[in-house]
C-alpha positions in Angstrom: 5.4 36.5 14.6 8.2 39.0 14.1 7.6 41.7 11.5 10.4 42.5 9.1 11.0 45.6 7.0 12.0 43.7 3.9 10.7 40.5 2.4 13.1 37.6 2.3 13.9 35.5 -0.8 13.1 31.8 0.0 14.2 29.0 -2.3 12.6 25.5 -2.3 13.9 22.6 -4.3 11.8 19.4 -3.7 12.6 16.1 -5.3 10.1 15.4 -8.0 9.7 11.7 -7.5 5.9 11.6 -6.7 4.0 14.2 -4.8 5.0 13.4 -1.2 8.1 15.7 -1.2 5.9 18.6 -2.4 2.9 18.1 -0.2 5.0 18.2 3.0 6.7 21.5 2.0 3.4 23.2 1.1 2.6 24.2 4.7 6.0 26.0 4.9 5.6 27.7 1.5 2.1 28.9 2.5 3.5 30.4 5.7 6.4 32.2 4.0 3.9 33.7 1.5 1.6 34.8 4.3 4.5 36.6 5.9 5.1 38.5 2.7 8.3 36.7 1.7 9.1 36.0 -2.0 9.2 32.2 -2.6 11.0 30.6 -5.5 10.4 26.9 -6.3 12.4 24.7 -8.6 11.0 21.3 -9.6 9.4 19.6 -12.6 6.6 17.3 -13.7 3.5 16.6 -11.6 5.1 18.2 -8.6 5.5 21.5 -10.5 1.8 21.3 -11.7 0.6 20.8 -8.2 2.6 23.7 -6.8 1.4 26.0 -9.6 -2.2 25.2 -8.7 -1.8 25.4 -5.0 0.6 28.3 -4.6 0.5 30.4 -7.8 2.1 33.4 -6.0 5.5 31.6 -6.1 8.1 32.2 -8.7 8.8 28.9 -10.6 12.2 28.0 -11.8 13.7 25.3 -14.0 16.0 22.8 -12.3 17.8 19.5 -13.3 16.2 16.2 -12.5 17.8 13.2 -10.9 17.8 10.7 -13.8 17.1 7.6 -11.8 15.5 6.4 -8.5 17.1 4.5 -5.7 16.5 0.8 -6.4 14.4 -0.9 -3.9 15.3 -4.5 -4.7 17.6 -6.9 -2.9 20.4 -5.8 -5.3 20.4 -2.3 -3.8 24.0 -2.1 -2.8 25.5 -3.6 -6.1 23.4 -1.4 -8.3 23.9 1.7 -6.1 27.7 1.3 -6.2 28.1 0.6 -9.9 25.2 2.2 -11.7 23.3 4.7 -9.4 26.2 6.3 -7.7 28.0 7.6 -10.8 24.7 8.9 -12.3 23.8 10.6 -9.0 27.1 12.3 -8.8 26.7 13.8 -12.3 23.1 14.9 -11.6 24.2 16.5 -8.3 27.0 18.4 -10.1 24.5 19.8 -12.6 22.2 20.6 -9.7 25.0 22.6 -7.9 25.8 24.5 -11.1 22.1 25.4 -11.6 21.8 26.6 -8.0 24.8 28.9 -8.3 23.4 30.5 -11.4 20.0 31.0 -9.8 21.5 32.5 -6.6 23.5 35.0 -8.7 20.2 36.2 -10.2 18.0 36.2 -7.1 20.3 36.3 -4.0 18.4 33.8 -1.8 18.2 34.4 2.0 17.1 30.8 2.9 17.4 27.6 0.9 15.3 24.5 1.5 16.1 21.1 -0.1 13.7 18.2 0.1 15.9 15.1 -0.4 18.2 16.9 -2.9 21.8 16.4 -2.0 23.5 19.5 -3.3 21.0 22.3 -2.8 23.1 24.3 -0.4 25.5 27.2 -0.6 28.1 28.6 1.8 27.0 31.8 3.5 23.3 31.1 3.1 21.0 29.4 5.6 20.4 26.0 4.2 18.0 23.3 5.5 17.4 19.8 4.3 14.0 18.1 4.7 14.1 14.3 4.9 12.6 11.4 6.9 14.9 8.8 5.3 18.4 9.5 6.6 19.4 5.8 6.4 18.1 2.7 4.6 16.8 -0.5 6.0 18.0 -3.2 3.6 16.8 -6.9 3.4 18.4 -8.9 6.2 20.7 -10.9 3.8 22.6 -7.7 3.0 21.8 -5.6 6.1 25.5 -5.5 6.9 25.9 -3.0 4.0 23.4 -0.5 5.3 26.2 1.9 6.4 27.3 2.4 2.8 24.3 4.4 1.6 24.0 6.0 5.1 27.6 7.3 4.9 26.9 8.5 1.4 24.0 10.6 2.8 26.2 11.9 5.6 28.8 13.2 3.2 26.2 15.5 1.6 23.7 16.0 4.4 26.4 17.3 6.7 26.7 20.4 4.5 23.3 21.8 5.7 22.8 24.0 8.7 20.1 21.7 10.0 18.3 18.6 8.9 14.5 19.0 9.3 12.9 15.6 10.0 9.1 15.4 9.6 8.8 13.1 12.6 8.9 13.3 16.4 12.0 13.0 18.6 10.2 11.2 21.5 9.1 7.6 21.9 6.2 8.2 19.6 8.5 8.5 16.6 7.0 7.4 13.3 10.1 6.6 11.2 12.1 4.4 13.7 15.6 3.7 12.5 15.0 5.5 9.1 15.8 8.8 10.9 16.8 8.0 14.5 19.9 6.6 16.1 22.2 7.6 13.3 25.7 6.2 13.0 27.3 9.3 11.4 25.1 12.4 11.7 25.2 14.2 15.1 21.8 14.3 16.9 22.4 18.1 17.4 22.2 18.6 13.6 18.7 17.0 13.5 15.6 19.0 14.0 12.6 16.7 14.6 9.7 18.9 13.4 6.7 16.6 13.8 4.5 15.7 10.8 4.3 18.0 7.9 1.4 17.4 5.5 -1.0 19.5 3.4 -4.5 18.2 3.4 -7.0 20.2 1.2 -9.7 21.9 3.3 -13.0 20.1 3.8 -15.5 20.7 1.0 -19.1 21.8 1.4 -20.3 18.7 -0.4 -19.3 15.9 1.9 -19.7 12.4 0.6 -21.0 11.3 4.0 -19.7 8.7 6.4 -18.2 5.6 4.8 -17.1 2.4 6.6 -14.0 1.6 4.6 -11.7 3.6 2.2 -9.3 1.5 0.1 -6.4 3.3 -1.6 -4.9 1.3 -4.4 -1.5 2.8 -5.4 2.1 2.0 -6.3 4.1 1.3 -9.4 3.0 -1.3 -12.0 2.6 -4.2 -12.0 2.1 -4.2 -8.2 -0.7 -1.6 -8.4 -2.7 -3.8 -10.8 -2.0 -6.9 -8.7 -3.3 -5.1 -5.6 -6.4 -3.9 -7.6 -7.3 -7.5 -8.6 -7.0 -8.7 -5.1 -9.3 -6.0 -3.8 -11.8 -6.5 -6.6 -12.2 -10.2 -5.9 -12.4 -9.8 -2.1 -14.2 -6.5 -1.6 -17.6 -8.3 -1.1 -16.2 -9.6 2.2 -16.6 -6.2 3.7 -19.9 -5.0 5.1 -21.1 -1.4 5.0 -20.2 1.4 2.6 -16.9 0.9 0.8 -15.0 3.3 -1.5 -12.1 2.2 -3.6 -9.7 4.6 -5.3 -7.7 2.9 -8.0 -5.1 5.6 -8.7 -5.3 5.5 -12.5 -5.7 9.1 -13.7 -5.5 8.0 -17.4 -8.9 6.3 -17.0 -12.2 7.7 -16.2 -14.9 5.5 -14.8 -16.9 4.6 -11.7 -18.4 1.2 -11.2 -20.4 -0.4 -8.4 -19.7 -3.9 -7.1 -22.1 -4.9 -4.3 -21.8 -2.3 -1.6 -18.5 -0.9 -3.0 -17.9 1.9 -5.4 -14.7 1.8 -7.5 -13.3 5.1 -8.8 -10.6 4.9 -11.5 -9.2 8.1 -10.1 -9.9 10.6 -7.3 -8.2 13.9 -7.1 -6.3 15.2 -4.1 -9.3 17.0 -2.7 -11.7 14.0 -3.1 -9.3 11.6 -1.4 -8.8 14.0 1.5 -12.6 14.3 2.0 -13.1 10.5 1.8 -10.2 10.0 4.3 -12.0 12.4 6.7 -15.3 10.5 6.4 -13.8 6.9 6.6 -14.0 4.9 9.7 -11.1 2.6 8.5 -8.5 3.0 5.8 -6.7 0.2 3.8 -3.7 1.5 2.0 0.1 1.3 1.2 2.5 2.3 4.0 3.9 5.3 2.2 5.1 8.0 4.6 2.9 10.8 3.1 -0.2 8.7 3.6 0.9 7.8 7.1 1.3 11.5 8.1 -2.1 12.2 6.7 -3.6 9.4 8.8 -1.8 10.8 11.9 -3.2 14.3 11.1 -6.7 12.9 10.8 -6.4 10.4 13.6 -7.4 7.5 11.5 -7.0 3.8 12.0 -6.1 1.4 9.2 -4.3 -1.6 7.7 -1.1 -1.3 5.6 -0.2 -3.4 2.6 3.3 -2.3 1.6 4.3 -2.3 -2.0 6.4 -5.4 -2.6 10.0 -4.5 -3.0 9.7 -1.0 -1.6 11.9 -1.5 1.5 10.9 1.7 3.2 7.2 0.8 3.1 7.9 -2.7 4.3 10.0 -1.5 7.2 7.4 1.1 8.3 4.6 -1.4 8.2 6.5 -3.9 10.3 7.6 -1.1 12.7 4.0 0.0 13.3 2.9 -3.6 14.0 5.8 -4.0 16.5 4.7 -0.7 18.2 1.2 -2.1 18.5 -0.3 0.8 16.5 -1.5 -0.7 13.2 -1.7 -4.1 11.6 -0.1 -5.0 8.3 -0.3 -7.9 5.8 2.0 -8.6 2.9 0.4 -8.4 -0.5 1.2 -12.0 -1.5 -0.7 -13.2 1.6 -3.4 -10.6 1.7 -6.9 -11.5 2.7 -9.2 -8.5 3.1 -11.5 -10.0 5.7 -8.7 -11.2 7.9 -6.8 -7.9 7.5 -9.7 -5.8 8.6 -10.6 -8.2 11.5 -7.1 -8.1 12.9 -6.6 -4.4 12.0 -9.5 -3.3 14.1 -7.8 -4.7 17.2 -5.1 -2.0 16.9 -5.7 1.5 18.3 -4.0 3.5 15.5 -1.4 6.2 16.0 -1.0 8.0 19.3 -3.7 10.7 19.5 -1.6 13.1 21.5 0.8 13.8 18.6 0.9 17.5 17.5 -0.7 18.3 14.2 0.9 20.1 11.2 -0.4 23.5 12.2 1.3 23.3 15.7 4.5 22.0 14.1 4.7 24.8 11.6 4.0 27.4 14.3 6.9 26.0 16.3 9.3 26.1 13.3 8.4 29.7 12.4 8.5 30.9 16.0 11.8 29.3 16.9 13.8 28.5 13.7 12.8 30.6 10.7 12.5 34.0 12.3 
């Protein structure tokens, strides 16, 4: 690792929709801090609280929020064109103005955006981190996929490189979400491998468990999934742990050989994932990268209506890696029986530590 006489000023602006955008930049933030660089982070909400707890040495800055999320229904294109697009343009204009003001104060050397469209400046090294460069729409409107993809291209093309937390080879994890692009040149894409931040193993291990079930997602789908698991969990033999993802509640109940936790924090979930022989969960990409990191097998139940999760679950089934079952047809016994026939993700994939080493030795000198 090259030594430098002067610390650099590194700016990160992750999207604050959930914690996935934050946890995948944490390994990069930690490495820059270890090198003695000054790291500035601009985000809000739970993402900001997590970063303050994990990397208190950073300087934390206020930054505008995107007011809405991309819709994940069959009306994606109509809503995007007439409602989402104008609101996004206004939010991005505010984002650009805020970045200019912060740069005048701090003079950043490198800028990182995680799925923010206008966090870039001319004359400054700017990187975009994203695994969703295109959108897989329901087949009835799949002919419109190029509309949001071209929208991405107009903004993503302003970055020096696009860092994709996936692999470039045949073992790619995101399929057509970030490969075989229509508009973006392959030379602009830097496939970095998985980037995830799992808390270190604790001294008080919960011991081996047979099944870990992670219940998550927006309401009402989270509650529907919880009811399904609660009524069927007795079909599973062995030791079962269920995390319900409701931090506003505090309880622990036992149902047969299963223990239900209303909420497990990040450290507890990581430890249970390490100890579990088999994981049953949503097909969110952050969870997928964690399973790859830990070399875990499992079954996916995508959140209904979340197109990215549905695409990834079908993609892994097609690759012969993992089984998946739609929530409206979910049967726990059948899902586990079928899921155990699949080998899981390729074991030879590099881990986060190796991927971060490669980035810092070859890209971020």
